[in-house]
C-alpha positions in Angstrom: 14.5 -56.7 73.0 12.9 -53.6 74.3 15.3 -51.4 72.5 14.6 -53.2 69.3 10.8 -52.7 69.6 11.3 -49.0 70.3 13.5 -48.7 67.3 11.0 -50.3 65.1 8.2 -48.1 66.4 10.3 -45.0 65.8 11.1 -46.1 62.2 7.4 -46.8 61.6 6.3 -43.3 62.9 9.0 -41.7 60.9 8.0 -43.4 57.7 4.3 -42.6 58.4 5.2 -38.9 58.9 7.2 -38.8 55.7 4.4 -40.5 53.7 1.9 -38.1 55.2 4.1 -35.1 54.3 4.4 -36.4 50.7 0.7 -37.0 50.4 -0.1 -33.5 51.7 2.4 -32.0 49.3 0.9 -33.9 46.4 -2.7 -32.7 47.2 -1.5 -29.2 48.2 -2.3 -29.6 51.9 1.1 -28.0 52.9 0.4 -24.9 50.8 -1.8 -23.5 53.6 1.3 -23.4 55.8 3.3 -21.5 53.3 3.2 -17.8 52.6 1.2 -16.3 49.7 -2.1 -14.8 48.8 -5.4 -15.7 47.2 -7.0 -14.6 43.9 -10.4 -15.5 42.5 -11.5 -16.6 39.0 -15.0 -17.3 37.7 -15.7 -20.1 35.1 -18.7 -21.4 33.3 -17.4 -25.0 33.6 -14.4 -26.2 35.6 -14.1 -29.5 33.6 -13.4 -31.8 36.5 -11.0 -29.4 38.2 -10.3 -30.4 41.8 -9.0 -28.8 44.9 -5.2 -29.1 45.0 -4.7 -29.1 41.3 -1.7 -27.0 40.1 -1.8 -23.4 39.1 0.9 -22.7 36.5 2.4 -19.7 34.6 4.4 -20.5 31.5 4.6 -24.1 32.7 6.0 -23.2 36.1 3.9 -24.0 39.1 3.0 -20.9 41.1 0.3 -22.2 43.4 -2.6 -24.6 43.8 -6.4 -24.6 43.5 -8.1 -23.8 46.8 -11.8 -23.6 47.4 -14.4 -24.3 44.7 -17.9 -22.9 45.0 -20.9 -21.6 43.0 -21.6 -17.9 42.9 -24.0 -16.0 40.6 -24.4 -18.8 38.1 -20.7 -19.2 37.9 -18.1 -21.5 39.4 -15.8 -19.4 41.7 -12.3 -20.9 42.1 -9.9 -19.6 44.7 -6.3 -19.8 43.6 -3.7 -20.0 46.4 -0.5 -18.4 44.9 2.9 -18.9 46.6 4.5 -15.5 45.9 3.0 -12.0 45.4 3.6 -9.9 42.3 3.4 -12.8 39.7 -0.2 -12.2 38.6 -1.4 -8.9 37.0 -4.9 -7.5 37.0 -5.3 -8.2 33.3 -3.9 -11.8 33.5 -6.3 -14.5 32.2 -6.8 -17.9 33.8 -7.6 -20.9 31.6 -8.4 -24.5 32.6 -6.3 -26.9 30.6 -5.7 -30.7 30.7 -2.7 -32.9 30.5 -2.9 -36.0 28.4 -6.1 -38.0 27.8 -6.7 -39.0 31.4 -8.2 -35.7 32.2 -5.7 -34.3 34.7 -6.6 -30.6 34.8 -4.7 -27.5 35.9 -5.1 -23.7 35.6 -2.8 -21.8 33.4 -2.3 -18.0 34.0 -0.7 -15.8 31.4 1.7 -12.9 32.3 -0.6 -10.0 31.4 0.6 -6.6 30.4 3.9 -5.4 31.8 2.4 -2.0 32.8 -0.7 -3.5 34.5 -0.8 -3.3 38.3 -0.3 -6.5 40.4 -3.4 -8.3 41.5 -4.0 -7.9 45.3 -5.4 -10.2 47.9 -8.7 -11.8 46.9 -8.7 -9.9 43.5 -10.9 -11.2 40.7 -9.0 -12.0 37.5 -10.3 -12.6 34.0 -10.8 -16.1 32.6 -10.9 -17.7 29.1 -13.0 -20.8 28.5 -11.6 -23.7 26.6 -13.3 -26.7 25.0 -13.2 -29.7 27.3 -12.1 -33.2 26.4 -15.6 -34.6 26.4 -16.7 -32.1 23.8 -13.7 -33.0 21.6 -14.5 -36.7 21.9 -18.2 -36.0 21.0 -17.0 -34.2 17.9 -14.6 -36.9 16.9 -17.4 -39.5 17.4 -19.6 -37.4 15.1 -16.9 -37.3 12.5 -16.3 -41.0 12.7 -20.0 -41.6 12.3 -20.1 -39.4 9.2 -17.2 -41.2 7.6 -18.8 -44.6 8.4 -22.1 -43.5 6.7 -20.1 -42.2 3.7 -18.4 -45.5 3.3 -21.7 -47.3 3.5 -23.2 -45.2 0.8 -20.5 -46.3 -1.6 -20.9 -50.0 -1.1 -22.9 -52.6 -3.0 -25.6 -51.4 -5.4 -25.0 -47.7 -4.7 -21.5 -47.9 -6.0 -22.7 -49.8 -9.1 -25.5 -47.2 -9.7 -22.9 -44.4 -9.5 -20.3 -46.0 -11.8 -22.7 -47.8 -14.2 -23.8 -44.8 -16.2 -20.2 -43.6 -16.6 -19.2 -47.0 -17.9 -22.1 -47.1 -20.4 -21.1 -43.6 -21.6 -17.5 -44.8 -22.2 -18.7 -47.9 -24.1 -21.1 -45.9 -26.4 -18.6 -43.2 -27.2 -15.5 -45.3 -27.5 -14.9 -44.5 -31.2 -15.3 -40.8 -30.7 -13.1 -40.8 -27.6 -10.5 -42.8 -29.5 -10.6 -40.3 -32.4 -10.2 -37.4 -30.0 -7.2 -39.0 -28.3 -5.7 -39.7 -31.7 -6.1 -36.1 -32.8 -4.6 -34.9 -29.5 -1.7 -37.2 -30.1 -1.1 -35.9 -33.6 -1.3 -32.3 -32.4 1.2 -32.9 -29.6 3.5 -34.7 -32.2 3.3 -31.6 -34.5 4.0 -29.3 -31.6 7.0 -31.4 -30.6 8.4 -31.3 -34.1 7.9 -27.5 -34.3 5.2 -27.6 -36.9 2.1 -25.4 -37.0 1.6 -22.1 -35.2 1.9 -23.5 -31.7 5.0 -25.4 -32.6 6.7 -22.4 -34.2 5.8 -20.2 -31.2 7.5 -22.7 -28.9 10.6 -23.7 -30.9 11.4 -20.8 -33.2 13.5 -17.9 -31.9 11.9 -15.3 -34.1 9.1 -14.6 -31.6 11.6 -14.3 -28.8 13.8 -11.9 -30.7 10.8 -9.8 -31.8 9.5 -9.7 -28.2 13.0 -8.8 -27.0 13.3 -6.0 -29.6 9.9 -4.7 -28.6 10.8 -4.7 -25.0 14.1 -3.0 -25.8 12.3 -0.3 -27.8 9.9 0.2 -24.9 12.7 0.6 -22.5 14.4 3.1 -24.8 11.1 5.0 -25.1 10.5 4.9 -21.4 14.1 6.3 -20.9 13.3 9.1 -23.3 10.0 9.8 -21.6 11.8 10.0 -18.3 14.4 12.4 -19.8 11.6 14.6 -21.2 9.8 14.6 -17.9 13.0 15.5 -16.1 13.6 18.4 -18.5 10.0 19.5 -18.2 10.4 19.4 -14.4 13.6 21.5 -14.7 11.7 24.1 -16.9 8.9 24.2 -14.3 11.5 24.6 -11.5 13.1 27.5 -13.4 9.7 29.1 -14.0 8.9 28.7 -10.3 12.3 30.3 -9.5 11.5 33.2 -11.8 14.3 32.4 -14.3 14.0 32.9 -18.0 11.4 34.8 -20.0 8.5 32.6 -18.8 9.8 32.7 -15.3 10.0 36.5 -15.3 6.5 36.8 -16.9 5.1 34.5 -14.2 7.0 35.9 -11.2 8.1 39.4 -12.1 5.4 42.1 -11.3 7.0 44.6 -13.7 5.0 43.5 -16.7 1.9 43.6 -14.7 2.6 47.1 -13.5 3.5 48.3 -17.0 0.4 46.7 -18.5 -1.7 48.3 -15.7 -0.1 51.7 -16.4 -0.6 51.3 -20.2 -4.3 50.4 -19.7 -4.7 53.4 -17.3 -3.1 55.7 -19.9 -5.2 54.3 -22.7 -8.3 54.8 -20.6 -7.3 58.4 -19.9 -6.7 59.0 -23.7 -10.1 57.6 -24.5 -11.7 59.8 -21.9 -10.0 62.9 -23.3 -11.0 61.9 -26.8 -14.6 61.5 -25.6 -14.4 64.9 -23.9 -13.1 66.5 -27.1 -9.6 67.3 -25.8 -6.6 67.2 -28.1 -6.4 67.0 -31.8 -8.0 63.6 -32.2 -10.7 64.6 -29.7 -11.5 67.7 -31.6 -11.5 65.9 -34.9 -14.0 63.4 -33.4 -16.2 65.8 -31.4 -15.9 69.2 -33.1 -18.7 69.6 -35.8 -16.9 72.6 -37.5 -14.4 70.2 -39.0 -17.3 68.2 -40.5 -18.9 71.4 -41.8 -15.6 72.7 -43.3 -15.0 69.4 -44.9 -18.5 69.3 -46.3 -18.1 72.9 -47.7 -14.7 72.0 -49.2 -16.2 69.0 -50.9 -19.0 71.1 -52.3 -16.5 73.6 -53.7 -14.5 70.9 -55.2 -17.6 69.5 -56.8 -18.5 72.9 -58.3 -15.0 73.4 -59.5 -15.0 70.0 -61.2 -18.3 70.8 -62.9 -16.8 74.1 -64.3 -13.7 72.3 -65.5 -15.8 69.8 -67.4 -16.9 72.6 -69.8 -13.4 73.8 -70.6 -10.7 72.1 -72.7 -7.4 70.7 -71.5 -5.5 73.8 -72.4 -7.9 76.1 -70.6 -7.7 73.9 -67.5 -3.9 73.9 -67.6 -3.9 77.7 -68.0 -6.3 78.2 -65.2 -4.1 76.0 -63.0 -0.9 77.8 -64.0 -2.6 81.2 -63.4 -3.7 80.2 -60.0 -0.2 79.0 -59.2 1.7 82.0 -60.5 
């Protein structure tokens, strides 16, 4: 009997120890005996977050929530992480909830691949998320607005809204009937291919004309493209110094010859102004002017003397002067 009691007590203590271990594991009590390190995060509102709640990265648990305290008008949450090197310095922590019962946990993103790893007791960034209570308040406001809207369309309000429209339909029933009849006639004519709209829809002439126009436009565009291509080729030849225009544009010979000709012409003008050469002397020598003037005076006197003689006398004088 003694052995049976000891056995039962042993089984009881074993079950109690296993239950305590499971409870500690569920609340995160055993994490303090595991390796790891702590990081800190500051929140404006922790949304019913409790010590022992999970810390997850991409849905995988990497630690649990440690101490929670107030610091500098913020809520400081200590996160106990199981393995180092998982959280970067630019990783962000966000409080999220699972389901509608309000179970909260902290989600941490990966951060940048090139960012350094967060060290012991480092402060990481946070991102605030709307809590469940705020969402419920907004849903309640929406439901209240919908309820008020449905109340506004009940009873006399609905009659006041639809009544003027009904009266308008009754008063203008003949006109509306005529309009509908005309629309029906128009749609019938269009369906039969009558009238301008009907012909535009059912006749192929407009299609063929449009197709011909588009074809002509395509041909014209091809010709324009060819002309542009040829013009581009001419411009390339000119830039390469080929052909008459290319040589005129690129060859310096014409420029040098024109410069030389202008220089020579300038020198000729200078010589003419200075009285050099035959032309210069003709222009600047006054003796030529005097000789020409004297010759003209002699010719004038000779013509005056010839006027008094007859034709035979003039002929004899000329022959005598010649022979």
